[in-house]
N, C-alpha and C positions, 0 to 999 in steps of 0.2 A: 430272904438277902431286900435290900432295896435298891433300887431301880438304877440309880446311881454308881453301884457298884459293878454293874455290867462291864464288857469289855466290849468298845466298840470297833469296827460297827457291829452291831446285833437287831434284828429282828424280832421284833414284841408284839403283839395283839392284846388290846387295851381288853379283858375282858368281859365288864360292863356293856361295850357296844356290841361286840360278839353274839353275846346271848340275845339281847337284845336283838338284832339286825337275823336270826335265826328265830327268832320267837315272830318276828310278825312275818316272815313266808311263811311259815308252818299256818300262824292263823288266816294267812288268806287264802291257801293252802283247802284248808278247812271249813271258811266260806264259802267256795268256789264249788266243791265238791271234786276240783281238779288235781291230780294225785300230785302229789313232789318227790322228784327223784334228783337230787343234787347231782349236779357233777364235782367229782371230786380233787379235778388236774388243777384246783386253783392253791387248794390248802393242801393237797398232799399226807391229810395226816392225819389219821385213826379215830386219834380222840376226838376229833372234830365231826369228824364222820356219823360217829356215835350220839355225838347232841347233837347232830341235825336229827337223825333215828331217835333220837328218846323224845327230840318233840313232834313226832309226825309224819319223817318220810317215809313213803314208802319201800324205799330199796336209795341202791347210788348210781349214777354213772362214772364209768372210765374210761381213758382215753383209752393206752393200751396195757394187754395182760400181764405186764410187768407190774401197774399202779394196782390194776385187779387183783394181785396175786396178792399186795402185800395187806391190799384189804381183807379179804378173804381170811387168810393167816393174824388178822385180826377179829376175827368174828364178824363182820361183815358177810351177810347170806342173800342180800338177791344184789345182780351185779351185771348191770345190761353198759355193752361194751361203745360206746357212737364214733365208730372206726370199724371202716373194713377190713378184713383178712385175710387175705390174698398166700399164704404161703404154709405151707404143710405143717411145717413146723412151731410155727405160730399158732395156728389152729389147734395141733397138739399141746399146748402149753396151754391155750387159754380154754380146751376141755378139761384137761387135767383136773380143775380146777370147781368142775361139778362133784365133788363129792365133798367140797367146804361150800358151796354157793347156790343159790337156782340164776340163772344162763340166762342173755338173752344179749343180742347183735343186730346192726342193721349192714346191710349189705346195697349196693348198686349194678352187682352184673352177676348173671348164672352160678360164672366160674367159683368166683370166693363163697355162694351159696352152697358150692358141690364140693371145696375142699374144705368148709365145716361139717357140711353132712356128715362126709367122712367120716372123722374126728369125732362126733354127735357119736353117730351109730357105732362105733370100735368101743364104747366105752359101756353100749346101752341107752344112750340119751337121748330125749330127744328136745330138743336144739328149736327157739322162739325163733325166726329171723325173721325182721322187719326190713320193708323195703325205705332204704334213704331215699328222701326225695327232695331235687333243688329248689329251692323256694324265690330264684334269685339271689342270693349269695355268691355263686356258681364258682364253688368249690364242688364236693363230691356229690354225687346223686343223679336218680333220672329225669331225665327231661320234661314228662306228660305225661297222660293221664295212662294214656296206651303203653306205654314202655313198663308203666309203675305192674300195670294187669296184666303182660307179660311176665314179668321175672316173679311179680304175685302169686301166677297160677303155675310157674315152672319151680317154685322154693316145696310147693302145699306137693309137691308130686316125687319131692326128696324121701328118700330113709336116712332117720335119724336129723330132721328137722321136719320144721312146719313154718308156713305165713303166719306173722306173730302181728303186723301191723304196718303202721306205718311211720316213718323219724324223720325228721327235718329239723334245720338248724336257721332262724335267721338273723346270721348275722351281720348282713349290711343294714340291720335295722338299728346299727349302733350310731346313730348321726339323729340332729336336733332334731324334736318332734313331728316340726310340718313335716319335713322328709320322710321322717319312719309313716307318717299316718299316710301321707299318699303311697307308701309302700302294702300297708295292709291290705286292703284288696285284691293285689297282685296278689299275696298268699293265699291269701285265703282260697280266693279261685281256681291253685293249681291243688292246695289240699281237698279242695271243694271236688273237682272236677279227677281226681284217683280217686278218693273214698268212692263218690259214685259209681264209676271206673268197675270200681273190684268187689262192692257190695251185690250190685246192679250182675255181674257174673256168678253171685251164690254162694261169694266166699266174705267172711264174716273179718271184721279191722276189729281185732278186740284191741291196740292199743295207739292210737296217733301221739307220739310222741312228740314234742319239743319246745319252745321254752327257750331263755336267757336270760341273763339279769338285767339288761336295760327295759326287757320290755316283760319279765316276769308276773307285774301287777296291775297288765293288763292283760293277764292269757283270756278271763272269761271273752276277749274279743277277736279269738281265731279260731277257727272251724273245726270243729269235731277235737277238739284239742282234750286227748284223758289225763296227762302228764307232763310234766314243767323238769326241765333239767338247767334251774339254772346253778352257777357255778357262782360265784365272784359275791354274791351275795351276802355271803357271815363276816365277810375282810371291807371287800370295796375297792377300790384305786382312783386317782386323779384324773382317767380317760372318764369313768361313769359319772364325778363331781362335775368335771368341764360339756358335759353332755347333757346333765339335770336330771339325770336317773339315779342325784347319791349325795349329800349334802358330808364337808370333810369331818361333821361331827360324829357322822353315818360310818365314819371308815375306820374301822380296828386296826388293823396293820401299817407301822410304820417301821421308819428303819431308823436307827438312833448312830449317828456322826457324832466323830469331835469334829472341833476346827486343828486343821495341825501347821493351818500358813495365812497370814495376814501381814503377808509382808508391802504387796500393793495396793495402792489405793482403789477401794470398790471392787479387789476380788478377793475371796477368802475360797483356800480349798480345804475339802474336808475327807478325813482316811477313810472313804470308799467312794470307788468310781466302777468302771463297768464287772467289777466279777464280783460285787455287792448289789448294783442295782439294771436293771433289765434296760437296753439301751432304745425300748421304742418307744417314740414319740409315739403325743395324740393322735387318737383316730378324730378327735372335733378339737372344734375350738383354734385355738394359732399354733398349732403345731411345737411350740417352743419350749422347748427344757424337758428335763427326766421325771420330774415328782415336785412337788409343792411343801417347804419348809412351815411345819406348822406355826411355830417360834414369829415368822416374818414371810408372808405371801407373799409383800413385792422383791421377795429377791427373788435372780431367775436363775435356776441351776442347770448350765449352760453347757456344761459340756462334761466328758468320761474321761478320762484316762483309766488304767488298771485298776489302779489302785489309788486314787486322786478323782474326788469329785470339785469340781468350779462351780464357782456361787458370784453372780454377778450382783452385788450390792449397790450400782448405781440407784437406785429408785428408793433404797431403802432409809428409813431414818433413826437407825438402831445403831449398835458400837458391839463389835464381833468382837470375843479374849479369845488367845489363844486356849485351850483345851474347854473352851463350852459346847457345850450337848446340844447338838439338834435335832430334832425329830421329823422327817419327811417320810409322806405317803410318796410313795411312788406312783408312775403314770401306769403302769402295767403290773397286780400285784401279780397274777399268774408265775411270769417268766422269774418275776426277781427271788421270789420263796423259792427254785428251781433250783438257786446258786448258794442257798442256804443247809445245812445241819439242821439248826435248832434255833424253835420257837420261844422265846419266852413270854408268859401266857401272864400280865398284869393288871393289878388294882390300887384304883393309884397308883401311890408311890413305890408299893412291894409289889416282888413276882414271887408271885402265887404257886406256876407249876412251869415245870421245864417242858416242849415236848420238840419228843424226834420227827422233823420230815421225811420220815420213812418210805414212801414212793418220789422221794427225789430222785431224781435221774433216769429211774423204771420208763425209759423210752423205749421200749419194744414189748 
């Protein structure tokens, strides 16, 4: 099928770019010896996860048991949940996957660990539970080394589970490089103090799991890091481009949308709105717009109605015709993919493969 035959709006992935991005991260992991466990919350697609495993990833990370279940059913057999589970029903769902995959998870409370250990023990499983450490992002995680040690010791006494290591997410480092550099010593200090407290008490820290796409290629600068969990790197998005962590040419995913109105000078309306594109604004830069038009970066994608995308073309030098198709790289690729059932893999002008976004909407 020729790409022009696709109905719009459609999500397309440039397979050449996707393959290069996957290969580059795999090569970095091999070079540094830091293991790669990609987070699948971005693409939500078993076929892409299998490409990552084939390139050298040791397993995958997922956000919720629903995502993990889709991946396990597709044959992905080493799954880490980077999210605390505190409800018995959810813990039982997660541990039901132990027949198909090696499981591990992170928590920041003994209550969550006890809930998981109970479900694990009921299945005769020994679940590795990592302690999540807050290194500055201000989301989940214990706040200091004494708390990390106390939780690690409590976990290691549970029947059905054992202390598996440390986990953190440096999400606050998706900022201009000068600010990221300023955060790095604080991240390392937090990890080092927790690591030393735990090992000093006689527990082995088998895994230190961290990383994110913005900082992935600087992973060797992070203390004690044994594995990284970048998610966006196969596809990338405008946030990463504006932050200086990727180039537009490294963005594999775009949304094809059609010009449906040019009735007002300097304004164009597209057939994709808030049901097609994430409404997330940029985390860096000027925070303006919802994506970048590949054919015309001067156009400002300034507004979203449910089914309409609004372009300001005041600064553009090109003419927009009714029926013209545009390719737009969204601000936030993860949330955009979660709105779509299908990804079209293209090579040049040809649609080479069609993937079901199988873990779309699996938020439980």
